[in-house]
LORODO-889734 format. One record per residue (C-alpha): x, z, y; residue number from 0. Coordinates in steps of 0.001 Angstrom, whole numbers, plus 500000, padded with zeros to 6 digits. Example, Ala and Ser with C-alpha at 12.3 -4.5 7.8 and 13.67 -1.06 7.14 Angstrom:
! LORODO-889734
@x:512300 z:507800 y:495500 i:0
@x:513670 z:507140 y:498940 i:1
END
This chain:
! LORODO-889734
@x:101170 z:341449 y:051771 i:0
@x:104950 z:342025 y:052032 i:1
@x:105303 z:338645 y:053739 i:2
@x:102675 z:339590 y:056330 i:3
@x:104319 z:342950 y:057040 i:4
@x:107726 z:341288 y:057370 i:5
@x:106359 z:338625 y:059718 i:6
@x:104631 z:341179 y:061931 i:7
@x:107785 z:343324 y:062028 i:8
@x:109948 z:340353 y:063057 i:9
@x:107277 z:339275 y:065552 i:10
@x:107260 z:342666 y:067289 i:11
@x:111058 z:342991 y:067372 i:12
@x:111520 z:339459 y:068682 i:13
@x:108869 z:340038 y:071348 i:14
@x:110493 z:343260 y:072547 i:15
@x:113935 z:341638 y:072585 i:16
@x:112886 z:338566 y:074568 i:17
@x:110698 z:340573 y:076905 i:18
@x:113600 z:342901 y:077706 i:19
@x:115863 z:339941 y:078453 i:20
@x:113300 z:337989 y:080484 i:21
@x:112466 z:340988 y:082681 i:22
@x:116073 z:342012 y:083237 i:23
@x:116736 z:339056 y:085539 i:24
@x:119881 z:338169 y:083534 i:25
@x:118380 z:335442 y:081376 i:26
@x:116423 z:332208 y:081809 i:27
@x:114446 z:332920 y:078656 i:28
@x:110677 z:333207 y:078984 i:29
@x:108225 z:334679 y:076537 i:30
@x:104567 z:333935 y:075888 i:31
@x:102647 z:335844 y:073218 i:32
@x:099498 z:334093 y:072046 i:33
@x:096977 z:334241 y:069252 i:34
@x:093477 z:333331 y:068134 i:35
@x:090851 z:334784 y:065833 i:36
@x:087933 z:332853 y:064351 i:37
@x:085442 z:334782 y:062217 i:38
@x:082796 z:332751 y:060391 i:39
@x:079561 z:333106 y:058447 i:40
@x:078289 z:330190 y:056367 i:41
@x:074886 z:329768 y:054708 i:42
@x:074694 z:326698 y:052440 i:43
@x:072117 z:325364 y:049997 i:44
@x:070951 z:322216 y:048253 i:45
@x:067494 z:320899 y:049118 i:46
@x:066240 z:321143 y:045537 i:47
@x:067768 z:324533 y:044853 i:48
@x:066332 z:327893 y:045842 i:49
@x:069751 z:329588 y:045900 i:50
@x:071734 z:330030 y:049098 i:51
@x:075520 z:330311 y:049173 i:52
@x:076256 z:333082 y:051685 i:53
@x:079812 z:333857 y:052708 i:54
@x:082051 z:334976 y:055535 i:55
@x:085760 z:334631 y:056259 i:56
@x:088427 z:334833 y:058902 i:57
@x:088864 z:331087 y:059312 i:58
@x:091992 z:331481 y:061421 i:59
@x:094160 z:334377 y:062587 i:60
@x:097113 z:332952 y:064477 i:61
@x:099994 z:334783 y:066105 i:62
@x:102552 z:332876 y:068127 i:63
@x:105591 z:333375 y:070313 i:64
@x:106776 z:330620 y:072609 i:65
@x:108548 z:329917 y:075831 i:66
@x:111714 z:328527 y:077402 i:67
@x:115295 z:328961 y:076251 i:68
@x:116586 z:326999 y:079238 i:69
@x:115311 z:324376 y:081674 i:70
@x:115361 z:321696 y:078945 i:71
@x:114731 z:323625 y:075725 i:72
@x:111543 z:325366 y:074622 i:73
@x:110493 z:326966 y:071355 i:74
@x:107423 z:328116 y:069480 i:75
@x:106843 z:330232 y:066392 i:76
@x:103244 z:330270 y:065156 i:77
@x:101771 z:331397 y:061844 i:78
@x:098340 z:331813 y:060298 i:79
@x:098016 z:335211 y:058623 i:80
@x:094354 z:334939 y:057613 i:81
@x:095237 z:334175 y:053977 i:82
@x:097211 z:336222 y:051458 i:83
@x:100383 z:334301 y:052370 i:84
@x:101749 z:333280 y:055737 i:85
@x:101060 z:329666 y:056672 i:86
@x:103441 z:327953 y:059072 i:87
@x:101867 z:326129 y:062006 i:88
@x:103903 z:325238 y:065134 i:89
@x:107486 z:326307 y:064404 i:90
@x:109864 z:324159 y:066402 i:91
@x:112638 z:323721 y:068929 i:92
@x:111817 z:321147 y:071633 i:93
@x:114076 z:319249 y:074016 i:94
@x:112277 z:318184 y:077199 i:95
@x:113744 z:314909 y:078390 i:96
@x:111477 z:314236 y:081358 i:97
@x:110707 z:310524 y:081685 i:98
@x:112585 z:309926 y:078419 i:99
@x:110077 z:312051 y:076503 i:100
@x:110307 z:315142 y:074319 i:101
@x:112103 z:315612 y:070993 i:102
@x:111054 z:318372 y:068557 i:103
@x:112452 z:319528 y:065232 i:104
@x:110640 z:321919 y:062894 i:105
@x:106990 z:322227 y:061936 i:106
@x:105028 z:319885 y:064232 i:107
@x:101540 z:318411 y:064534 i:108
@x:101596 z:314895 y:063090 i:109
@x:100264 z:312281 y:065572 i:110
@x:097324 z:310889 y:063605 i:111
@x:094364 z:310757 y:065980 i:112
@x:092288 z:312317 y:068735 i:113
@x:090473 z:314890 y:066590 i:114
@x:093730 z:316081 y:065027 i:115
@x:095504 z:316171 y:068394 i:116
@x:092901 z:318578 y:069817 i:117
@x:093671 z:322239 y:069067 i:118
@x:091284 z:324276 y:066917 i:119
@x:090765 z:326440 y:070024 i:120
@x:089097 z:323486 y:071726 i:121
@x:087421 z:321384 y:069009 i:122
@x:083661 z:321477 y:069689 i:123
@x:082497 z:321814 y:066057 i:124
@x:083602 z:324331 y:063432 i:125
@x:085515 z:321731 y:061452 i:126
@x:087143 z:318447 y:062335 i:127
@x:085525 z:315258 y:061059 i:128
@x:085959 z:314211 y:057416 i:129
@x:088380 z:311402 y:058240 i:130
@x:091070 z:313957 y:059128 i:131
@x:091258 z:314750 y:055386 i:132
@x:093002 z:311415 y:054844 i:133
@x:096285 z:313104 y:055760 i:134
@x:097958 z:315951 y:053871 i:135
@x:097746 z:318623 y:056549 i:136
@x:097696 z:318821 y:060342 i:137
@x:101347 z:319928 y:060450 i:138
@x:104498 z:318729 y:058734 i:139
@x:108151 z:319765 y:058831 i:140
@x:110495 z:317215 y:060344 i:141
@x:110935 z:315435 y:063664 i:142
@x:108575 z:314468 y:066504 i:143
@x:109095 z:312258 y:069541 i:144
@x:106451 z:312140 y:072293 i:145
@x:106315 z:310477 y:075695 i:146
@x:103301 z:310633 y:078042 i:147
@x:104929 z:308836 y:080988 i:148
@x:104372 z:305215 y:080008 i:149
@x:102685 z:302647 y:082273 i:150
@x:102786 z:304869 y:085340 i:151
@x:101514 z:307959 y:083498 i:152
@x:098508 z:306137 y:081990 i:153
@x:099719 z:305837 y:078386 i:154
@x:101647 z:307717 y:075745 i:155
@x:103454 z:307254 y:072448 i:156
@x:104144 z:309670 y:069585 i:157
@x:106080 z:309316 y:066341 i:158
@x:106879 z:311807 y:063590 i:159
@x:108851 z:311793 y:060343 i:160
@x:107904 z:314742 y:058147 i:161
@x:108338 z:315916 y:054561 i:162
@x:105864 z:316984 y:051878 i:163
@x:106399 z:320723 y:051423 i:164
@x:103550 z:323239 y:051457 i:165
@x:102902 z:325166 y:054671 i:166
@x:102346 z:328383 y:052698 i:167
@x:105861 z:328017 y:051250 i:168
@x:107658 z:327404 y:054518 i:169
@x:107360 z:323613 y:054099 i:170
@x:110112 z:323732 y:051469 i:171
@x:110464 z:320269 y:049908 i:172
@x:112665 z:320084 y:046789 i:173
@x:111986 z:316396 y:046204 i:174
@x:112882 z:314512 y:049375 i:175
@x:113523 z:311376 y:047317 i:176
@x:109744 z:311135 y:046781 i:177
@x:109485 z:309907 y:050365 i:178
@x:108508 z:311119 y:053824 i:179
@x:105412 z:310828 y:055990 i:180
@x:105823 z:308453 y:058930 i:181
@x:103145 z:308666 y:061624 i:182
@x:102857 z:306807 y:064919 i:183
@x:100254 z:306937 y:067669 i:184
@x:099798 z:304992 y:070875 i:185
@x:097132 z:306089 y:073368 i:186
@x:096138 z:305046 y:076865 i:187
@x:093851 z:306449 y:079536 i:188
@x:093322 z:303494 y:081908 i:189
@x:090541 z:305399 y:083682 i:190
@x:091232 z:309044 y:084478 i:191
@x:089705 z:310937 y:087406 i:192
@x:089897 z:314674 y:086575 i:193
@x:087791 z:315764 y:089551 i:194
@x:084799 z:313797 y:088206 i:195
@x:085723 z:314165 y:084535 i:196
@x:085752 z:310380 y:084480 i:197
@x:087896 z:309258 y:081554 i:198
@x:088369 z:306359 y:079190 i:199
@x:090668 z:307003 y:076239 i:200
@x:091858 z:304305 y:073835 i:201
@x:094102 z:304936 y:070864 i:202
@x:095699 z:303428 y:067788 i:203
@x:097498 z:305256 y:064973 i:204
@x:099287 z:304348 y:061758 i:205
@x:100691 z:306481 y:058932 i:206
@x:102663 z:305795 y:055749 i:207
@x:102777 z:308478 y:053038 i:208
@x:103655 z:309040 y:049372 i:209
@x:100755 z:309189 y:046925 i:210
@x:098439 z:312191 y:046777 i:211
@x:094899 z:312769 y:045466 i:212
@x:092182 z:312993 y:048107 i:213
@x:090384 z:316345 y:048431 i:214
@x:087926 z:317177 y:051188 i:215
@x:084832 z:319193 y:052104 i:216
@x:081821 z:317799 y:053997 i:217
@x:082693 z:319548 y:057286 i:218
@x:082227 z:323090 y:056091 i:219
@x:085100 z:325289 y:054954 i:220
@x:083616 z:327389 y:052165 i:221
@x:081487 z:324876 y:050272 i:222
@x:082452 z:322739 y:047293 i:223
@x:085173 z:320117 y:047530 i:224
@x:085150 z:316474 y:046507 i:225
@x:088221 z:315406 y:044553 i:226
@x:089204 z:311740 y:044149 i:227
@x:092110 z:310290 y:042167 i:228
@x:093659 z:306835 y:042459 i:229
@x:095155 z:305903 y:039041 i:230
@x:098782 z:304722 y:039199 i:231
@x:098781 z:305246 y:042961 i:232
@x:102203 z:304916 y:044623 i:233
@x:101776 z:305045 y:048383 i:234
@x:099144 z:305474 y:051087 i:235
@x:098755 z:303729 y:054403 i:236
@x:096199 z:304588 y:057067 i:237
@x:095240 z:302688 y:060194 i:238
@x:093096 z:304364 y:062829 i:239
@x:091364 z:303521 y:066106 i:240
@x:090257 z:305988 y:068802 i:241
@x:087754 z:305795 y:071650 i:242
@x:086592 z:308505 y:074041 i:243
@x:084843 z:308538 y:077386 i:244
@x:083448 z:311143 y:079694 i:245
@x:081602 z:311438 y:082967 i:246
@x:080796 z:314802 y:084513 i:247
@x:079053 z:316966 y:081862 i:248
@x:078766 z:314240 y:079214 i:249
@x:081477 z:313102 y:076813 i:250
@x:081621 z:310835 y:073802 i:251
@x:084380 z:310396 y:071252 i:252
@x:084735 z:308322 y:068106 i:253
@x:087361 z:307349 y:065555 i:254
@x:087597 z:304954 y:062633 i:255
@x:090225 z:305193 y:059918 i:256
@x:090972 z:303085 y:056844 i:257
@x:093211 z:304333 y:054043 i:258
@x:094701 z:301937 y:051480 i:259
@x:096279 z:303317 y:048311 i:260
@x:098566 z:300887 y:046482 i:261
@x:099405 z:301231 y:042782 i:262
@x:101922 z:299654 y:040404 i:263
@x:099649 z:296865 y:039229 i:264
@x:099198 z:295245 y:042641 i:265
@x:095788 z:296781 y:043171 i:266
@x:094640 z:298547 y:046321 i:267
@x:092071 z:301321 y:046596 i:268
@x:090280 z:301587 y:049948 i:269
@x:088644 z:304514 y:051723 i:270
@x:086997 z:304062 y:055108 i:271
@x:085774 z:306810 y:057417 i:272
@x:084431 z:307170 y:060947 i:273
@x:082612 z:309596 y:063220 i:274
@x:080881 z:309546 y:066579 i:275
@x:080476 z:312759 y:068598 i:276
@x:078461 z:313491 y:071729 i:277
@x:078753 z:316554 y:073986 i:278
@x:076674 z:317654 y:076981 i:279
@x:077019 z:320826 y:079076 i:280
@x:073724 z:322263 y:080255 i:281
@x:075548 z:324346 y:082867 i:282
@x:077591 z:321569 y:084500 i:283
@x:081020 z:322025 y:082906 i:284
@x:083025 z:319346 y:081101 i:285
@x:085645 z:318953 y:078374 i:286
@x:089040 z:318656 y:080129 i:287
@x:091385 z:315924 y:078899 i:288
@x:095170 z:315772 y:079016 i:289
@x:097905 z:313838 y:077228 i:290
@x:095667 z:312195 y:074639 i:291
@x:093661 z:315296 y:073644 i:292
@x:090860 z:317542 y:074873 i:293
@x:091683 z:320958 y:076312 i:294
@x:090203 z:324320 y:077338 i:295
@x:086660 z:324535 y:078716 i:296
@x:086358 z:326790 y:081776 i:297
@x:082854 z:328100 y:082591 i:298
@x:081812 z:327845 y:086225 i:299
@x:080193 z:331288 y:086053 i:300
@x:081559 z:333376 y:083210 i:301
@x:080159 z:336720 y:082110 i:302
@x:083106 z:338601 y:083616 i:303
@x:081883 z:337603 y:087079 i:304
@x:078180 z:338176 y:086575 i:305
@x:077300 z:334732 y:085229 i:306
@x:075900 z:333531 y:081926 i:307
@x:078874 z:331416 y:080864 i:308
@x:078682 z:327784 y:079747 i:309
@x:076343 z:326197 y:077205 i:310
@x:077256 z:323021 y:075332 i:311
@x:074981 z:320883 y:073120 i:312
@x:076575 z:318737 y:070412 i:313
@x:075728 z:316081 y:067875 i:314
@x:078031 z:314288 y:065422 i:315
@x:077556 z:311739 y:062677 i:316
@x:080402 z:311044 y:060265 i:317
@x:080849 z:309071 y:057081 i:318
@x:083343 z:308698 y:054245 i:319
@x:082964 z:305550 y:052123 i:320
@x:084820 z:304442 y:048980 i:321
@x:085429 z:300986 y:047514 i:322
@x:083993 z:300144 y:044089 i:323
@x:087298 z:300565 y:042257 i:324
@x:087603 z:304118 y:043621 i:325
@x:084073 z:304924 y:042404 i:326
@x:084828 z:303492 y:038934 i:327
@x:087954 z:305663 y:038713 i:328
@x:085991 z:308774 y:039750 i:329
@x:082722 z:308859 y:037778 i:330
@x:080280 z:311454 y:039045 i:331
@x:081650 z:311389 y:042594 i:332
@x:079597 z:309782 y:045378 i:333
@x:080412 z:306339 y:046724 i:334
@x:079500 z:307553 y:050205 i:335
@x:079205 z:310898 y:051977 i:336
@x:077286 z:311137 y:055265 i:337
@x:077290 z:314124 y:057581 i:338
@x:074900 z:314820 y:060472 i:339
@x:075710 z:317919 y:062510 i:340
@x:074134 z:319629 y:065523 i:341
@x:075885 z:322330 y:067500 i:342
@x:075461 z:324862 y:070276 i:343
@x:078456 z:326536 y:071928 i:344
@x:078200 z:329476 y:074281 i:345
@x:081392 z:330047 y:076280 i:346
@x:081222 z:333585 y:077619 i:347
@x:084632 z:333067 y:079240 i:348
@x:087286 z:330402 y:078847 i:349
@x:088709 z:332389 y:075905 i:350
@x:085608 z:333741 y:074142 i:351
@x:082834 z:331656 y:072612 i:352
@x:080018 z:331916 y:070090 i:353
@x:079312 z:328815 y:067998 i:354
@x:076415 z:327612 y:065866 i:355
@x:076405 z:324467 y:063695 i:356
@x:073619 z:323014 y:061589 i:357
@x:075032 z:320492 y:059127 i:358
@x:073154 z:318105 y:056810 i:359
@x:075251 z:316381 y:054147 i:360
@x:073931 z:313447 y:052124 i:361
@x:076106 z:312741 y:049086 i:362
@x:073341 z:310897 y:047190 i:363
@x:072892 z:313577 y:044557 i:364
@x:069562 z:312683 y:042838 i:365
@x:069309 z:316028 y:041047 i:366
@x:070098 z:318574 y:043765 i:367
@x:069473 z:316599 y:046973 i:368
@x:071182 z:317027 y:050334 i:369
@x:073290 z:319991 y:051440 i:370
@x:072181 z:321918 y:054505 i:371
@x:074331 z:324494 y:056199 i:372
@x:073985 z:327081 y:058973 i:373
@x:077383 z:328059 y:060377 i:374
@x:078095 z:330908 y:062818 i:375
@x:081425 z:331690 y:064479 i:376
@x:082870 z:334209 y:066917 i:377
@x:086107 z:332973 y:068464 i:378
@x:088622 z:334456 y:070872 i:379
@x:092148 z:333607 y:071902 i:380
@x:094750 z:335221 y:074111 i:381
END
């Protein structure tokens, strides 16, 4: 609690200070104050059980300050205060080099794929697909280079080198000799006509990381986790492929990722995962795309101007599959987890939406059967 109070106090003072300078006309500094709130209900049960798991939580409460320090330098300070401790998110200083690209130092989003690149404000489902669990966390503390000006503005490249500290502890890493996370991503949009929402996105990503157990949930945030170990594991490598396309109100995106865990007896453990996601707007909108990620949906007739907002229908299938040696090392865990999800999003405005997901998880449990979940969210950002 003391950490939250201290953060809010610093946040307010910093905001007042920068606002006073930016409005005085004596400084080039700019100030943007942003935030988001996501409040969820989840209702989960097994097919062969009569008991429902009912819960609610603030999934995210973000506060952020960002802006310009000069024509070439920008900054951002963002934290999640929904838990009992403050979790760092975007906390960086960025140099904008124009055609040479941007350089950031601090807590940055690792470039590991299309789903991870898209902000939680804009992802269509409650949770990202299972394959995103193959990395430690969306953010890491270190360095990021990004350039979206390649091949006449039709391609981009990103690379990060980050450490292994915990976000809830300020990304402090007291064992740098254990190794860093190296992530690279190349993406191209050879077809891109924003006026028609006509896009074709292609991407490739690679990451090298020190060893860590794999823990993930089947695309809900309050249900049980699966925990896999890889005996004598030393390092992890992941290779990923991305594909997305859109035309008018319809869009489709998919990713495949393979993780290989090497150990000290020349044996590799393999985990493969993919998803395919479809989106269609009943009211004629589309999912905007920019710089290798999807962006904010803007209703044609929002409720503030007498309309009904935008309605989006969704479907996603995703799978996580483990090689036989992983299954042998983790008795009782499934060899495969499949997720089928349906969703309905109602965008009252571009910054307020209600979300509903129905998720069916098949983890081949012969005793309890599949997991079904009803998920409800209210989301706003400013």
